[in-house]
Backbone bond lengths (Angstrom), bond angles and torsions (degrees), N, CA, C in turn:
res aa  C-N    CA-C-N  psi(-1)  N-CA   C-N-CA  omega(-1)  CA-C   N-CA-C  phi
1 M - - - 1.470 - - 1.533 108.83 -
2 R 1.327 116.78 134.01 1.450 120.79 -179.53 1.527 108.94 -83.60
3 F 1.332 115.64 127.75 1.461 119.47 177.31 1.524 109.87 -147.78
4 A 1.342 115.72 42.03 1.459 120.48 -176.52 1.525 112.12 -58.97
5 A 1.335 117.29 -34.35 1.463 120.08 -177.54 1.521 111.78 -69.58
6 A 1.328 118.04 -25.34 1.462 121.03 -176.69 1.512 113.29 -105.74
7 S 1.329 118.56 -7.81 1.457 121.14 -174.08 1.519 111.61 -86.75
8 P 1.344 118.17 139.16 1.461 120.01 174.15 1.523 113.11 -69.75
9 E 1.340 118.10 -23.47 1.459 122.13 177.24 1.524 108.17 -150.73
10 P 1.345 117.98 80.85 1.463 121.04 -172.93 1.519 114.34 -62.41
11 E 1.346 117.27 -25.51 1.461 118.56 -178.99 1.523 112.15 -76.80
12 S 1.330 118.68 -11.13 1.462 121.09 -176.95 1.511 114.18 -117.46
13 L 1.329 117.78 -23.55 1.461 121.11 -176.59 1.518 111.19 -105.72
14 I 1.325 115.28 144.35 1.464 122.95 175.00 1.518 107.70 -117.40
15 C 1.326 116.25 128.29 1.466 121.06 178.73 1.524 109.04 -91.20
16 R 1.328 116.10 124.20 1.461 121.44 -178.71 1.520 112.58 -94.61
17 S 1.325 117.29 -30.55 1.466 119.78 179.71 1.522 109.56 -162.50
18 V 1.325 115.48 157.71 1.467 122.99 176.75 1.512 108.02 -132.06
19 Q 1.324 115.90 131.13 1.455 120.93 179.21 1.517 108.91 -131.84
20 V 1.330 116.82 128.27 1.455 122.23 179.44 1.514 108.61 -113.81
21 E 1.332 115.06 123.37 1.465 119.81 -178.05 1.517 109.26 -154.59
22 D 1.345 116.05 129.70 1.470 122.98 177.79 1.522 112.20 55.23
23 G 1.330 117.18 41.50 1.449 121.31 177.02 1.509 115.20 75.51
24 V 1.335 117.42 12.56 1.459 121.95 -179.93 1.519 109.07 -123.46
25 A 1.334 116.49 125.66 1.458 121.62 176.11 1.524 108.30 -97.88
26 T 1.324 116.10 119.07 1.463 121.95 -178.86 1.520 108.64 -106.34
27 L 1.318 116.63 122.15 1.457 122.52 -179.06 1.523 108.96 -111.54
28 L 1.316 116.13 121.33 1.459 121.39 174.70 1.521 107.92 -89.07
29 V 1.346 116.75 115.73 1.458 121.60 -174.80 1.521 109.79 -127.96
30 E 1.323 114.75 160.55 1.459 121.65 172.72 1.515 108.81 -152.04
31 S 1.312 115.98 162.47 1.450 120.93 -176.68 1.523 110.64 -72.02
32 G 1.334 115.31 138.41 1.453 120.71 176.14 1.513 113.51 -97.51
33 R 1.312 117.27 3.01 1.456 120.80 -179.67 1.525 110.62 -79.46
34 Q 1.319 115.80 144.45 1.458 120.87 179.62 1.525 111.47 -79.42
35 T 1.331 116.71 -33.64 1.462 121.00 -177.45 1.516 110.17 -125.30
36 A 1.331 114.42 161.26 1.461 122.24 174.16 1.517 107.76 -137.63
37 H 1.321 116.74 151.75 1.457 121.71 -175.53 1.525 110.21 -103.26
38 C 1.306 115.38 137.17 1.464 121.55 177.69 1.527 109.04 -65.00
39 P 1.332 118.75 129.27 1.468 120.09 -179.25 1.517 113.67 -69.02
40 S 1.340 118.21 -16.72 1.461 121.11 -178.60 1.519 112.56 -88.60
41 C 1.338 116.99 -48.30 1.466 119.86 -175.30 1.528 113.08 -113.42
42 G 1.336 117.94 -12.98 1.451 120.98 179.23 1.521 114.41 82.06
43 E 1.318 118.34 5.59 1.466 121.95 -178.98 1.536 110.08 -71.92
44 P 1.358 118.68 129.46 1.471 120.08 177.34 1.522 110.82 -74.30
45 S 1.326 115.27 149.44 1.468 120.20 -179.91 1.519 109.91 -147.07
46 R 1.334 115.57 147.86 1.463 122.36 176.25 1.529 111.18 -121.51
47 R 1.310 117.02 -1.04 1.458 121.21 -175.19 1.529 109.68 -86.20
48 V 1.323 117.04 110.70 1.464 122.92 -174.55 1.524 110.04 -82.75
49 H 1.312 115.47 131.10 1.469 122.06 175.81 1.525 110.96 -89.26
50 S 1.331 116.77 -49.33 1.468 121.66 -179.55 1.521 107.92 -168.47
51 R 1.313 116.02 -179.10 1.456 122.84 177.92 1.523 109.32 -131.63
52 Y 1.316 114.93 151.32 1.465 120.00 174.24 1.520 108.28 -146.43
53 V 1.323 116.14 165.18 1.469 121.65 -172.34 1.527 109.63 -108.27
54 R 1.338 115.12 132.80 1.459 122.32 173.23 1.520 108.96 -114.59
55 N 1.327 117.04 131.74 1.453 122.78 177.25 1.527 108.30 -103.12
56 L 1.332 116.08 118.96 1.463 121.62 -174.27 1.521 110.66 -125.17
57 K 1.330 116.55 133.87 1.453 121.16 171.35 1.521 108.55 -80.41
58 D 1.332 116.00 140.37 1.455 120.81 -179.37 1.522 109.24 -126.52
59 L 1.325 116.58 178.75 1.462 121.49 175.95 1.525 110.32 -60.96
60 S 1.327 115.64 146.22 1.464 119.40 177.59 1.525 110.16 -68.57
61 W 1.318 115.55 157.93 1.460 121.18 -176.97 1.512 109.27 -139.31
62 H 1.347 117.21 112.76 1.465 123.41 179.93 1.536 111.54 52.03
63 G 1.314 116.21 45.31 1.450 121.21 177.62 1.521 114.74 82.12
64 L 1.315 118.14 -1.86 1.465 121.64 -179.98 1.522 110.05 -99.78
65 Q 1.313 116.43 137.98 1.449 119.89 168.35 1.526 108.63 -72.09
66 V 1.320 116.60 138.92 1.465 121.68 -175.91 1.519 109.20 -114.60
67 R 1.324 115.11 131.59 1.455 121.14 177.83 1.521 108.38 -128.04
68 L 1.331 116.05 126.68 1.457 121.50 177.47 1.523 109.41 -96.46
69 V 1.324 115.97 126.14 1.461 121.56 171.89 1.525 105.77 -104.27
70 W 1.316 115.44 102.18 1.465 121.71 -171.56 1.529 109.50 -101.12
71 R 1.326 116.00 116.14 1.459 121.39 174.72 1.527 107.77 -84.59
72 S 1.324 114.37 91.52 1.452 120.85 -175.44 1.527 110.60 -88.86
73 R 1.331 115.50 155.63 1.459 120.54 -177.12 1.525 111.87 -106.36
74 K 1.324 114.61 149.75 1.453 122.57 166.01 1.519 107.15 -110.25
75 L 1.323 116.55 135.16 1.456 121.06 -175.00 1.531 110.95 -126.93
76 F 1.318 115.65 157.06 1.455 121.78 174.46 1.527 109.23 -82.60
77 C 1.335 116.65 139.61 1.458 120.88 173.73 1.520 108.90 -82.69
78 R 1.326 115.96 131.01 1.466 120.92 -177.34 1.525 112.72 -83.19
79 N 1.313 116.85 -10.67 1.460 120.28 -178.68 1.533 109.14 -81.46
80 A 1.313 116.66 114.14 1.463 120.65 -177.32 1.516 112.00 -66.10
81 G 1.317 118.10 -25.35 1.455 120.76 -179.36 1.517 114.19 -87.81
82 C 1.316 118.07 -2.45 1.470 121.81 -178.99 1.529 109.75 -83.16
83 Q 1.321 117.06 135.44 1.455 121.29 179.75 1.520 112.37 -74.42
84 Q 1.331 117.54 -22.17 1.462 121.21 -179.60 1.526 108.59 -90.51
85 R 1.303 116.71 100.09 1.456 120.72 -175.26 1.520 112.12 -75.71
86 V 1.347 116.86 -34.87 1.466 122.10 -179.77 1.521 108.22 -126.83
87 F 1.317 115.77 136.00 1.463 119.51 179.55 1.523 110.02 -137.16
88 T 1.315 114.49 162.05 1.464 121.90 179.58 1.522 109.37 -100.36
89 E 1.327 117.00 135.82 1.463 119.55 177.30 1.519 109.61 -63.75
90 R 1.311 115.42 142.63 1.460 120.76 -175.15 1.517 110.25 -127.42
91 L 1.319 114.00 134.28 1.460 122.00 175.81 1.523 106.89 -126.77
92 P 1.341 117.65 90.35 1.474 120.10 -174.15 1.521 113.89 -58.48
93 K 1.344 117.07 -30.11 1.468 118.76 179.42 1.516 111.78 -71.86
94 V 1.329 116.54 -21.05 1.465 120.44 178.44 1.518 110.00 -86.89
95 A 1.325 117.80 -58.06 1.462 121.92 -178.59 1.518 109.53 -161.42
96 Q 1.316 115.39 150.10 1.451 121.39 175.50 1.532 109.88 -79.86
97 P 1.337 118.22 158.36 1.465 119.89 177.59 1.528 111.99 -56.01
98 H 1.317 116.03 136.08 1.470 124.97 178.15 1.534 113.07 69.18
99 A 1.321 118.60 3.87 1.469 120.16 179.89 1.523 110.44 -74.46
100 R 1.329 115.86 153.54 1.461 121.80 178.83 1.520 112.09 -107.07
101 Q 1.315 116.28 4.81 1.453 120.15 175.99 1.517 108.82 -147.73
102 T 1.314 116.08 162.33 1.455 119.98 -177.29 1.523 110.52 -69.71
103 T 1.317 115.17 162.11 1.457 120.45 -178.33 1.524 111.43 -63.01
104 R 1.334 116.91 -41.91 1.472 118.99 -178.32 1.521 111.13 -69.71
105 S 1.344 118.06 -32.87 1.457 120.09 175.99 1.517 110.94 -66.76
106 E 1.325 116.63 -40.73 1.457 120.51 178.54 1.526 110.82 -64.77
107 E 1.327 117.75 -39.40 1.464 120.57 178.80 1.524 111.13 -65.56
108 A 1.338 116.93 -39.01 1.464 119.87 179.30 1.526 110.93 -66.27
109 L 1.335 117.00 -42.57 1.463 119.88 179.40 1.527 111.00 -67.80
110 R 1.322 117.13 -35.14 1.461 119.62 178.19 1.526 110.67 -66.08
111 A 1.335 116.82 -37.80 1.469 119.95 177.54 1.530 110.68 -64.71
112 I 1.333 117.02 -39.28 1.465 120.44 177.30 1.517 110.21 -65.37
113 A 1.338 116.60 -42.03 1.466 120.22 -179.85 1.519 111.16 -65.28
114 M 1.336 116.95 -38.04 1.466 119.73 178.81 1.524 111.21 -64.39
115 A 1.330 116.85 -36.04 1.459 120.77 -176.63 1.522 112.57 -82.77
116 C 1.344 117.10 -36.28 1.470 120.48 -170.53 1.524 114.26 -114.65
117 G 1.324 117.33 -25.18 1.455 119.18 -174.71 1.521 111.30 100.77
118 G 1.331 116.10 -164.67 1.454 121.89 -175.55 1.516 113.77 -74.59
119 L 1.331 116.68 -86.74 1.464 120.78 -177.75 1.529 112.99 -61.79
120 P 1.366 120.10 -42.55 1.468 118.22 176.32 1.524 113.22 -61.71
121 G 1.339 118.04 -29.67 1.458 120.04 178.06 1.511 113.32 -78.83
122 A 1.340 117.14 -25.24 1.464 120.16 -179.93 1.522 111.43 -67.83
123 R 1.321 117.76 -30.82 1.468 120.25 -177.97 1.531 111.86 -64.74
124 P 1.346 120.31 -54.21 1.477 118.23 178.12 1.520 112.29 -66.41
125 A 1.349 118.59 -31.99 1.463 120.05 178.66 1.522 110.99 -62.99
126 N 1.328 117.46 -42.22 1.462 120.58 178.59 1.523 111.43 -67.02
127 R 1.318 116.82 -35.56 1.462 119.48 178.30 1.516 111.54 -69.70
128 L 1.336 116.90 -26.14 1.457 121.27 177.79 1.524 112.73 -85.25
129 G 1.328 117.17 2.63 1.459 120.55 177.60 1.512 114.42 89.31
130 M 1.345 118.40 10.82 1.462 121.68 176.99 1.518 108.11 -109.17
131 A 1.333 115.73 86.52 1.460 121.33 -174.45 1.518 110.44 -61.86
132 T 1.333 115.68 125.83 1.461 120.91 179.90 1.519 108.28 -159.58
133 S 1.306 116.40 -179.89 1.461 122.36 178.26 1.523 108.93 -131.17
134 G 1.325 115.63 167.21 1.453 119.68 178.41 1.518 112.45 -62.45
135 D 1.337 116.67 -39.73 1.463 119.99 179.22 1.528 111.23 -64.58
136 S 1.330 117.46 -37.85 1.465 120.40 178.93 1.520 111.27 -64.86
137 L 1.326 116.84 -39.78 1.461 119.57 178.50 1.525 111.11 -65.80
138 L 1.326 116.96 -38.44 1.466 119.19 178.48 1.523 111.00 -67.08
139 R 1.335 117.25 -35.37 1.466 119.27 176.59 1.521 111.16 -65.19
140 L 1.336 116.99 -36.50 1.460 119.52 176.53 1.521 111.41 -61.68
141 L 1.331 116.73 -40.64 1.456 120.11 179.53 1.521 111.12 -66.51
142 R 1.327 117.13 -38.64 1.466 119.96 -178.91 1.522 111.29 -68.95
143 R 1.338 117.25 -33.23 1.462 120.09 -179.24 1.522 112.87 -78.85
144 A 1.320 116.18 -16.89 1.469 119.30 -176.87 1.519 110.02 -67.50
145 G 1.306 115.68 137.35 1.464 119.79 177.20 1.517 110.62 -76.21
146 H 1.311 116.67 136.86 1.464 121.69 -179.53 1.527 109.04 -114.54
147 K 1.296 114.69 130.42 1.454 118.76 175.98 1.524 110.05 -73.59
148 K 1.314 114.85 141.67 1.457 119.36 177.46 1.519 109.06 -67.77
149 P 1.339 117.66 121.96 1.472 118.68 -177.40 1.521 111.65 -65.19
150 A 1.323 115.12 146.02 1.465 120.00 177.90 1.519 109.51 -69.73
151 C 1.330 115.08 153.87 1.457 119.78 179.94 1.532 109.76 -65.37
152 P 1.319 118.62 124.53 1.466 120.03 -177.92 1.525 111.56 -74.69
153 Q 1.312 116.33 148.19 1.465 121.31 174.57 1.524 111.16 -88.36
154 V 1.341 116.13 -31.86 1.469 121.14 176.81 1.530 107.11 -118.24
155 L 1.320 115.88 111.99 1.462 122.14 -173.17 1.513 110.75 -108.75
156 G 1.321 116.46 131.16 1.459 122.11 173.40 1.519 110.22 -100.16
157 V 1.321 117.28 131.30 1.466 122.72 -177.52 1.526 108.57 -125.35
158 D 1.312 116.21 125.12 1.465 120.59 178.49 1.524 108.12 -153.79
159 D 1.337 115.41 163.44 1.456 118.44 178.29 1.523 110.36 -87.36
160 I 1.331 115.73 158.68 1.449 122.57 -179.64 1.524 107.54 -140.95
161 A 1.314 116.12 140.00 1.463 120.89 -177.11 1.529 109.81 -92.60
162 F 1.331 116.01 115.32 1.455 119.58 170.24 1.525 109.82 -77.26
163 R 1.326 114.92 -36.67 1.462 122.19 172.58 1.523 106.56 -142.43
164 K 1.320 116.04 113.71 1.462 121.27 -169.92 1.522 111.55 -56.44
165 R 1.332 115.07 132.96 1.464 125.26 -179.70 1.532 112.56 64.52
166 A 1.326 118.20 12.51 1.465 120.01 179.94 1.515 112.03 -131.89
167 T 1.336 117.96 -56.56 1.465 121.41 -174.80 1.517 109.38 -128.03
168 Y 1.333 115.49 125.68 1.454 121.18 -178.24 1.525 109.95 -126.50
169 G 1.309 115.39 149.50 1.453 122.50 173.92 1.506 109.80 -130.68
170 T 1.324 116.03 -163.09 1.465 121.71 -178.18 1.517 109.22 -128.43
171 I 1.319 116.08 130.02 1.460 120.89 176.32 1.526 108.95 -104.92
172 L 1.324 115.21 133.92 1.464 122.17 178.80 1.518 108.36 -113.14
173 C 1.328 116.54 131.42 1.467 121.46 -176.37 1.525 110.35 -127.15
174 D 1.314 114.67 144.28 1.460 121.11 170.67 1.518 106.77 -86.52
175 L 1.310 117.52 108.20 1.464 121.17 -174.00 1.524 112.37 -77.57
176 V 1.321 118.45 -13.67 1.460 120.47 175.90 1.530 109.44 -79.39
177 R 1.329 116.28 -47.04 1.464 120.58 178.71 1.520 112.82 -86.17
178 R 1.349 116.21 -10.64 1.467 122.48 177.54 1.527 111.68 59.18
179 R 1.334 115.17 56.36 1.458 119.36 177.62 1.531 109.47 -153.68
180 P 1.338 117.44 146.44 1.469 120.05 175.91 1.518 110.14 -69.67
181 I 1.322 116.05 145.74 1.459 119.84 -178.26 1.519 112.68 -123.73
182 H 1.341 118.02 -20.34 1.461 118.31 -178.12 1.528 109.88 -161.83
183 L 1.340 115.02 151.32 1.457 122.11 173.49 1.520 108.43 -121.13
184 L 1.319 116.57 126.65 1.456 121.40 175.01 1.525 108.63 -95.08
185 P 1.335 118.06 138.35 1.463 120.14 -172.31 1.516 114.73 -71.39
186 E 1.321 118.43 -10.04 1.454 120.31 -178.07 1.523 110.48 -141.74
187 R 1.314 115.15 169.11 1.458 122.17 -179.91 1.525 107.51 -111.01
188 S 1.345 114.97 84.38 1.467 118.90 -174.76 1.516 109.81 -149.01
189 K 1.331 115.10 159.76 1.463 119.60 178.75 1.520 111.26 -70.52
190 E 1.344 117.97 -30.06 1.456 121.02 -178.09 1.522 112.00 -65.20
191 S 1.336 116.52 -45.73 1.469 119.39 -177.89 1.522 111.19 -67.32
192 L 1.354 117.18 -40.32 1.467 119.83 179.35 1.530 110.58 -68.28
193 S 1.319 116.89 -41.78 1.455 120.22 179.99 1.524 111.26 -63.49
194 A 1.343 116.66 -40.39 1.463 120.04 179.51 1.524 111.00 -64.82
195 W 1.327 117.04 -39.91 1.474 119.65 179.66 1.519 110.84 -67.14
196 L 1.310 117.43 -43.56 1.463 120.56 -179.37 1.524 111.90 -66.09
197 S 1.318 117.03 -31.72 1.469 120.16 178.98 1.522 111.64 -64.97
198 K 1.341 116.67 -28.64 1.460 120.97 179.72 1.530 112.21 -88.51
199 H 1.335 117.50 -9.43 1.469 121.72 -178.88 1.533 107.67 -128.92
200 S 1.299 115.48 85.77 1.461 121.12 -172.11 1.527 114.12 -81.96
201 G 1.333 118.03 0.90 1.456 119.81 -177.23 1.513 114.71 -87.79
202 V 1.328 117.94 0.03 1.466 120.87 -178.32 1.525 109.54 -72.94
203 K 1.332 116.64 125.99 1.465 121.96 -178.70 1.525 112.63 -106.73
204 I 1.340 116.80 -32.97 1.464 121.40 -178.98 1.522 107.99 -130.95
205 I 1.323 116.52 134.59 1.461 121.91 178.12 1.519 108.31 -120.74
206 S 1.317 115.98 113.75 1.458 121.56 174.25 1.523 106.51 -97.43
207 R 1.326 117.43 110.60 1.453 120.18 -166.01 1.524 112.80 -125.38
208 D 1.320 112.34 164.94 1.450 121.77 168.45 1.535 108.42 -64.79
209 R 1.335 116.88 157.82 1.457 120.11 -177.00 1.518 113.37 -80.92
210 G 1.340 117.58 2.06 1.457 120.44 -178.18 1.527 112.04 -61.69
211 E 1.340 115.69 143.04 1.459 121.31 -178.14 1.523 111.39 -63.44
212 Y 1.350 116.72 -34.93 1.472 119.69 179.88 1.522 111.43 -64.78
213 Y 1.333 117.71 -34.59 1.459 120.17 177.29 1.530 111.32 -72.42
214 R 1.323 116.72 -35.71 1.462 119.28 177.62 1.522 110.64 -64.11
215 Q 1.319 115.85 -45.86 1.456 119.38 -179.69 1.527 111.75 -67.54
216 G 1.353 116.57 -41.29 1.459 119.92 179.71 1.515 112.19 -63.84
217 A 1.341 117.15 -40.32 1.462 120.64 178.46 1.526 111.12 -68.44
218 S 1.321 117.34 -37.87 1.467 120.46 -179.36 1.521 111.17 -68.08
219 E 1.331 116.78 -37.54 1.459 119.91 -179.45 1.530 112.35 -78.38
220 G 1.330 116.46 -40.52 1.460 119.43 -175.39 1.514 114.43 -81.82
221 A 1.344 117.06 -31.23 1.468 120.92 -179.39 1.523 108.75 -141.55
222 P 1.328 118.11 72.54 1.472 120.38 -176.46 1.522 113.30 -64.74
223 H 1.341 117.24 -20.41 1.461 120.37 -179.48 1.523 112.36 -83.27
224 A 1.340 117.90 -15.85 1.470 121.57 -173.77 1.534 110.94 -78.37
225 L 1.323 114.81 147.26 1.455 121.27 176.47 1.529 108.96 -84.52
226 Q 1.340 117.06 126.70 1.457 121.76 179.88 1.525 109.65 -99.22
227 V 1.324 115.63 127.74 1.463 121.05 -178.41 1.533 108.52 -134.03
228 A 1.319 114.71 166.59 1.458 121.66 174.32 1.521 108.35 -105.62
229 D 1.317 117.19 139.91 1.459 119.65 -179.42 1.530 110.39 -81.10
230 R 1.319 115.65 178.29 1.463 121.27 -174.41 1.523 111.99 -61.14
231 W 1.332 116.33 -40.14 1.466 119.71 -177.92 1.518 111.08 -64.22
232 H 1.339 116.66 -44.82 1.455 118.99 -178.64 1.527 111.68 -70.76
233 L 1.327 117.69 -30.92 1.463 119.56 174.60 1.529 110.43 -63.88
234 L 1.325 116.64 -44.74 1.463 119.61 177.70 1.522 111.18 -65.92
235 C 1.340 116.41 -34.44 1.465 119.73 176.99 1.527 110.12 -65.09
236 N 1.330 116.50 -41.82 1.471 119.71 175.84 1.521 111.14 -60.22
237 L 1.332 115.99 -43.89 1.462 120.20 179.88 1.522 110.88 -62.77
238 R 1.310 117.02 -42.43 1.479 120.02 -179.47 1.518 110.67 -62.70
239 E 1.335 117.23 -45.75 1.459 119.86 -179.41 1.527 111.41 -64.63
240 A 1.350 116.31 -37.59 1.463 118.88 177.71 1.518 111.23 -65.67
241 L 1.321 117.17 -39.32 1.470 120.33 178.12 1.515 111.74 -66.43
242 V 1.341 116.58 -38.92 1.468 119.65 178.59 1.516 110.42 -62.91
243 R 1.341 117.83 -43.56 1.469 120.75 179.05 1.530 111.46 -64.75
244 W 1.342 115.59 -41.84 1.476 119.13 179.93 1.523 111.46 -65.20
245 L 1.335 116.28 -44.13 1.464 119.24 179.02 1.516 111.39 -64.92
246 G 1.334 116.21 -34.35 1.462 118.52 177.77 1.521 112.32 -65.30
247 R 1.322 117.53 -35.73 1.464 120.61 179.00 1.533 112.35 -75.43
248 C 1.316 116.46 -32.96 1.462 119.65 -172.30 1.525 113.95 -99.84
249 S 1.309 117.86 -1.30 1.476 118.48 -173.03 1.525 112.07 -64.95
250 R 1.332 118.41 -30.80 1.478 119.38 -178.88 1.500 112.28 -72.07
251 E 1.313 119.08 -20.02 1.462 122.28 -178.90 1.524 112.45 -83.95
252 W 1.324 117.31 -9.59 1.459 119.70 -177.94 1.525 110.15 -82.33
253 P 1.323 117.16 140.09 1.493 119.15 176.50 1.527 109.55 -69.80
254 M 1.319 115.78 143.08 1.468 121.71 -177.22 1.515 111.74 -100.58
255 D 1.337 118.22 25.93 1.475 121.47 -179.55 1.521 110.49 -64.68
C-alpha cells in the first residue's frame, strides 16, 4: 500500500494495512530493506532471527491520531568476532531505539515545549492530535542534547532572584547573541571570578554596579573592559536627580 505522504521514511517502510477507529489511524508497517547493519560492527546481515512489534505515536493526520505498529526484525550478526550475536534493525529516521514515538513526532513536541513549556505546551499539542502531558514535554527537553555555548566576547552580568528577598544568584548573558548562557548559584566575586577564569575570550563586561561584581570581573578578567549598560546608566541618573532634588527642594518657591 502506498503511503508516502504519511510515512516517516517511505523509502524504507512498507504499509501492510490501515485501520481507522475512534479517531485513531493505526498503520501496520514493516521494513522493506533486504539487509540491516549491526550497530556494533557495521556488518550487513539478511539472516532473520525473529520479529517483534513496536507501537509508535506519530504526527497527527487530518485530525486523526496516528499510531504505527512496526513489525521490526531481529537479525543474526555475520561477523564471528562481534560480541553482539543478535541485533535489532534500526531506522533512525523512523524512531530511536526504545522510543515510544517516531523521531519526527518527538521533534515536533520538543519544538512546542521549547516555545511554550510543559503544561502550556501540552494543551496545543493535544488539540493538534499529539496526545502528551506537561511532564512528558519536560522530559523531552531534558533528554535533548545541548551544544556547549561559545565563549562570549561581550558578557552581561546581573543578579537574579531565585527567591525574592531571600536567595539570589548571577545570570550571565551573551549580549551579542542576546541570550542567557549560564546561571551562577550565588551572588559573589568568587563565583564570577572562577567562571571568567575558565572563559578567557571575554573582552567587554557589562555588569551590575555591585562591588562583588566589580571585584570578580577585575580578578577573573583583568584585561576586559568593564562598562555599565543602558539600564544602570539611567538608574545612576535617576538616583543622582533624586539626591539633587532633595538638596534643592527648599530653595524652590511654593507658589
